[in-house]
C-alpha positions as CSV (number, residue, x, y, z in Angstrom):
1,M,0.0,0.1,-0.1
2,A,1.4,3.5,-1.0
3,K,2.4,5.6,2.0
4,V,0.2,8.4,3.0
5,E,1.6,11.9,2.1
6,I,1.6,14.4,5.0
7,L,2.9,17.9,5.4
8,Q,5.8,18.7,8.0
9,T,6.4,22.3,8.9
10,G,8.0,23.8,12.4
11,V,10.6,22.3,14.6
12,I,10.5,18.7,15.8
13,P,13.2,16.5,17.2
14,Q,15.3,14.6,14.4
15,K,14.4,11.3,15.9
16,A,10.5,12.2,15.3
17,R,11.5,13.5,12.1
18,A,13.0,10.1,11.0
19,T,10.2,8.0,12.3
20,L,7.5,10.2,10.3
21,G,9.8,9.3,7.2
22,E,9.6,5.8,8.0
23,H,5.6,5.9,8.1
24,F,4.7,8.4,5.4
25,V,5.8,10.5,2.4
26,V,6.8,13.9,4.1
27,H,6.6,17.3,2.3
28,E,8.7,19.9,4.0
29,L,7.3,23.4,4.3
30,A,9.3,26.2,5.7
31,E,8.0,29.1,7.9
32,G,6.5,31.7,5.5
33,Q,6.8,29.4,2.5
34,P,3.5,29.1,0.3
35,A,1.7,25.9,0.2
36,A,1.6,26.6,-3.6
37,S,5.5,25.8,-3.8
38,L,4.4,22.1,-3.0
39,G,2.9,21.8,-6.8
40,D,0.3,19.0,-7.1
41,A,1.3,17.5,-3.9
42,V,-1.2,19.8,-2.0
43,Q,-4.0,17.8,-3.6
44,R,-2.8,14.6,-2.0
45,I,-1.6,15.7,1.5
46,R,-4.0,14.2,4.2
47,G,-1.8,14.7,7.3
48,F,0.1,17.6,9.0
49,S,2.9,17.3,11.4
50,R,3.0,20.7,13.1
51,G,5.9,21.6,15.2
52,G,7.7,24.6,16.9
53,H,4.6,26.9,17.3
54,A,4.4,27.1,13.4
55,N,1.5,29.3,12.2
56,V,-1.3,27.1,10.7
57,D,-3.8,29.6,9.5
58,A,-7.2,29.2,7.5
59,A,-5.1,29.8,4.2
60,L,-2.9,27.1,4.8
61,I,-5.6,24.6,5.7
62,G,-7.6,25.8,2.7
63,A,-4.9,25.1,0.5
64,L,-5.0,21.4,1.4
65,P,-8.2,19.9,0.2
66,A,-7.6,16.5,1.3
67,L,-6.4,17.2,5.0
68,E,-7.6,15.0,7.5
69,I,-5.7,15.6,10.6
70,I,-3.1,17.9,12.2
71,A,-1.0,16.5,14.6
72,N,0.6,19.1,17.0
73,F,3.8,18.8,18.6
74,G,3.4,20.0,22.2
75,V,0.3,20.5,24.6
76,G,-0.5,23.9,23.5
77,Y,-2.0,24.2,20.1
78,D,-2.5,28.1,19.8
79,G,-1.5,29.1,16.3
80,I,-3.8,26.6,14.7
81,D,-7.2,27.8,13.2
82,L,-9.1,25.8,15.2
83,K,-12.5,27.2,13.5
84,A,-11.3,26.4,10.2
85,C,-10.3,22.9,11.2
86,A,-13.9,22.4,12.7
87,E,-15.5,23.7,9.6
88,R,-13.7,21.2,7.6
89,G,-14.0,18.2,10.0
90,I,-10.2,18.0,10.4
91,I,-8.9,16.4,13.6
92,V,-6.4,18.3,15.7
93,T,-4.3,16.3,18.2
94,N,-1.5,17.5,20.8
95,T,0.8,15.6,23.2
96,P,-0.2,15.8,26.7
97,D,0.9,13.7,29.8
98,V,4.3,12.7,28.3
99,L,5.4,16.4,29.2
100,T,3.7,16.8,32.5
101,E,6.3,15.9,34.8
102,E,9.2,17.6,32.9
103,V,7.3,20.9,33.0
104,A,6.3,20.6,36.5
105,D,10.1,20.2,37.3
106,T,10.7,23.3,35.6
107,A,8.1,25.2,37.1
108,L,9.4,24.4,40.6
109,G,12.8,25.2,39.4
110,L,11.9,28.5,38.0
111,L,9.9,29.3,41.3
112,L,13.0,28.4,43.6
113,M,15.3,30.5,41.3
114,T,13.0,33.4,41.6
115,V,12.1,33.3,45.4
116,R,15.8,32.4,46.6
117,E,17.5,34.3,43.7
118,L,19.5,31.3,42.8
119,S,20.5,32.5,39.4
120,A,21.3,36.1,40.4
121,A,23.4,34.6,43.5
122,E,25.5,32.3,40.9
123,R,26.1,35.4,38.7
124,Y,27.3,37.3,41.9
125,L,29.9,34.4,42.5
126,R,31.0,34.2,38.8
127,A,31.6,37.9,39.0
128,G,34.0,37.6,41.9
129,E,31.9,39.4,44.3
130,W,31.7,36.8,47.0
131,E,35.3,37.4,47.8
132,K,34.2,41.1,48.7
133,K,31.3,40.2,50.7
134,N,28.3,37.6,51.1
135,Y,25.3,37.6,48.8
136,R,22.7,39.3,50.5
137,L,19.9,37.6,52.6
138,T,16.8,37.1,50.3
139,P,14.0,38.9,51.2
140,A,11.5,36.0,49.9
141,T,11.4,32.5,51.0
142,M,9.2,29.4,50.5
143,R,8.6,28.9,54.1
144,N,5.9,31.5,54.4
145,R,4.4,31.4,50.9
146,T,0.9,30.3,49.6
147,V,1.1,29.7,46.0
148,G,-2.2,30.0,43.8
149,I,-2.2,28.0,40.5
150,A,-4.0,29.5,37.7
151,G,-5.1,26.4,35.5
152,L,-5.3,23.0,37.5
153,G,-5.0,20.7,34.6
154,R,-2.4,17.9,34.2
155,I,0.6,20.0,34.9
156,G,-0.9,22.2,37.5
157,L,-1.8,19.1,39.5
158,A,1.7,17.8,39.1
159,I,3.4,21.3,40.5
160,A,0.5,21.1,43.3
161,R,1.8,17.5,44.3
162,R,5.4,19.0,44.4
163,L,4.4,21.9,46.4
164,E,2.5,19.7,48.9
165,A,5.7,17.6,49.4
166,M,7.4,21.1,50.3
167,H,4.7,21.8,52.8
168,V,3.7,25.0,50.8
169,P,-0.1,25.7,50.9
170,V,-1.8,25.6,47.5
171,A,-5.0,27.2,46.1
172,Y,-6.2,27.1,42.5
173,H,-8.1,29.1,39.9
174,T,-10.4,27.4,37.2
175,R,-13.7,28.1,35.8
176,T,-15.1,24.7,37.5
177,K,-14.3,23.6,40.7
178,R,-12.7,20.1,40.7
179,S,-14.2,17.5,43.1
180,D,-11.0,15.4,43.4
181,V,-8.6,17.8,45.0
182,P,-8.6,19.2,48.6
183,Y,-7.1,22.7,47.7
184,R,-9.4,26.0,47.8
185,H,-11.1,27.0,44.6
186,Y,-11.5,30.3,43.1
187,G,-13.5,31.1,40.4
188,D,-12.2,34.5,40.2
189,L,-8.5,35.0,39.4
190,R,-8.2,38.4,41.2
191,A,-9.8,37.0,44.4
192,M,-7.3,34.2,44.4
193,A,-4.5,36.7,43.7
194,A,-5.6,38.8,46.8
195,D,-5.4,35.9,49.0
196,V,-2.1,34.2,48.0
197,D,1.3,35.8,47.5
198,T,2.6,33.8,44.6
199,L,0.7,33.2,41.4
200,M,1.8,30.1,39.4
201,I,0.2,30.5,35.8
202,V,-0.3,27.3,33.8
203,L,-3.2,28.5,31.5
204,P,-3.4,27.8,27.9
205,G,-3.0,30.8,25.4
206,T,-6.7,31.4,24.1
207,P,-8.8,34.5,23.5
208,T,-10.5,34.0,27.0
209,T,-7.1,33.9,28.9
210,H,-5.5,36.7,26.8
211,N,-4.1,39.3,29.2
212,S,-5.9,37.7,32.3
213,V,-3.1,38.6,34.6
214,N,-3.3,42.2,34.2
215,R,-2.7,45.2,36.4
216,D,-5.7,44.8,38.5
217,V,-4.5,41.1,39.3
218,L,-0.9,42.0,40.0
219,E,-2.1,44.7,42.3
220,A,-4.2,42.3,44.2
221,L,-1.1,40.0,44.5
222,G,0.6,42.9,46.2
223,P,4.3,44.1,47.2
224,Q,5.4,40.6,48.2
225,G,4.0,39.0,45.2
226,I,5.7,36.6,42.7
227,V,4.3,35.7,39.4
228,I,5.6,32.4,37.8
229,N,4.6,31.9,33.9
230,I,5.3,28.5,32.5
231,G,1.8,28.6,30.6
232,R,1.8,31.0,27.9
233,G,3.1,34.4,27.3
234,S,-0.3,35.9,26.1
235,V,-2.0,35.2,29.4
236,V,0.1,38.1,31.0
237,D,-0.2,41.5,29.9
238,E,3.4,42.2,29.6
239,P,3.8,46.0,29.7
240,A,1.8,45.9,33.1
241,L,3.9,43.2,34.5
242,V,7.1,45.3,33.6
243,Q,5.7,48.2,35.2
244,A,4.6,46.4,38.3
245,L,8.2,44.9,38.7
246,K,9.5,48.4,38.3
247,D,7.3,50.2,40.8
248,G,7.2,47.7,43.4
249,T,3.6,46.6,42.9
250,I,4.9,43.2,43.2
251,L,8.4,41.6,44.3
252,A,9.4,39.5,41.5
253,A,8.6,37.3,38.6
254,G,9.9,34.2,36.8
255,L,9.0,33.6,33.1
256,D,9.7,30.8,30.8
257,V,7.2,32.0,28.3
258,F,6.6,35.4,26.7
259,A,3.9,37.2,24.5
260,H,6.1,37.5,21.3
261,E,8.7,34.6,21.5
262,P,11.4,34.6,20.9
263,H,11.6,38.3,21.3
264,V,11.9,39.4,25.1
265,P,11.2,43.1,25.7
266,A,14.2,45.2,26.5
267,D,12.6,46.3,29.8
268,L,12.4,43.0,31.1
269,L,15.9,42.0,30.4
270,A,17.1,45.1,32.3
271,L,15.2,44.2,35.6
272,P,17.0,42.6,38.4
273,N,13.9,40.9,39.9
274,V,13.0,38.8,37.1
275,V,14.3,35.2,36.1
276,L,13.9,34.7,32.4
277,L,14.3,31.3,30.8
278,P,13.9,30.7,27.0
279,H,10.7,28.6,26.9
280,V,12.5,25.3,28.1
281,G,9.6,23.8,30.1
282,S,9.6,20.6,28.3
283,G,13.3,20.8,26.9
284,S,15.0,17.6,27.7
285,V,16.2,15.0,24.9
286,Y,13.9,12.4,26.9
287,T,10.8,14.5,27.1
288,R,11.0,15.9,23.4
289,D,11.5,12.4,21.9
290,A,8.4,11.3,23.9
291,M,6.4,14.0,22.5
292,G,7.6,13.6,18.8
293,Q,6.6,9.8,19.2
294,L,3.1,10.7,20.5
295,M,2.7,13.0,17.7
296,V,3.9,10.4,15.4
297,D,1.4,7.9,17.0
298,N,-1.4,10.3,16.4
299,L,-0.9,10.3,13.0
300,T,-0.4,6.6,12.5
301,G,-3.4,5.8,14.6
302,W,-5.6,8.1,12.6
303,F,-4.6,6.5,9.4
304,K,-4.8,2.8,10.5
305,D,-8.4,3.0,12.3
306,R,-9.3,6.8,12.7
307,T,-8.2,6.6,16.4
308,P,-5.5,8.9,17.3
309,L,-4.2,8.5,20.7
C-alpha cells in the first residue's frame, strides 16, 4: 500500500522526523513558504505534522483539500486555526501527559530560582563578588508562602503535588471547581491573587485567557507577590507586568514564556527582579522525543483505524 502523504512544518526532534519518514511521504514546508510551492502534492496531503509553534492559519488549511488531521507537537495548540479545522471536520491532536512531569519540574525550579534568587547568586559568585562580601539574605522564602495555581490541569496538578511535598499551601483558579482535590478553589482570578502571595500560571493561550493577568490582578497580589509563568506568554499583560516589577507593585517574576517569542522586551531584560528562561519547560531530549513519538502515534493511529491516541 502506498504511503500516506503528509506535510511537516516547524521544528520537531530529529528522531521524530526520521520516524515520520518511515511511515509517510513527508513534504517539508518552511515558515512563510507558500503551500503552492509544493505543486500538485497539495492535492494529496492528508496529514499535517506541526512543530515549533508554526502558524497554521485558514489559508494554509484551505490550500490542502484532502487534509484530515493536524498532529501538533506540544500541548499548546495556539496558532492553529481551530475554527477552520472544525468547519472542515479536520482532527487536531496534541501531546499531553508525556511532558507533564518535565514541565512541572521546570516550574518548581523557576519558582525556587525566583524566590531564592539562585541565578542572581550564581552570577554574583562568577563575577567575583563573593570574595568582597556575602550575597545578601533573600527577602523571600518558600517557608511563608501560599501558591495560587491558575489552571489546575495535568501540569497544574503535578506542580501542586510537588508543593505539597514541600509543605507549601496551595490554592487554585479554574472556571469549574474540581471534586478530586483538597485545595481551595477560586472562580475569580483576582480574588485568588488577593489571598495568595505567589501566582503560578499554567493557563493555555486562548482568547479567553488573553491578558487575564493584568494590572488589577498584579495589584491584588501585592508588594510581596511573585508571578511565575510556564503557561503561555499571552496570558500576562506584559507591559503591566514590567511596570509592576519596576514600581514595586509586586516583588519579582519568573518567566519561561513571553508574549512574542522569541522576542523578550528590553525592559524585562534590564530588570534585576525577574528570572528569564527561553521556553525550556519540556526541553529535555527524553521528553521531546516522547512528545515526538506521541505526535507520530497520533498520525499513524488516525490513518490505521481513525483512532489517534
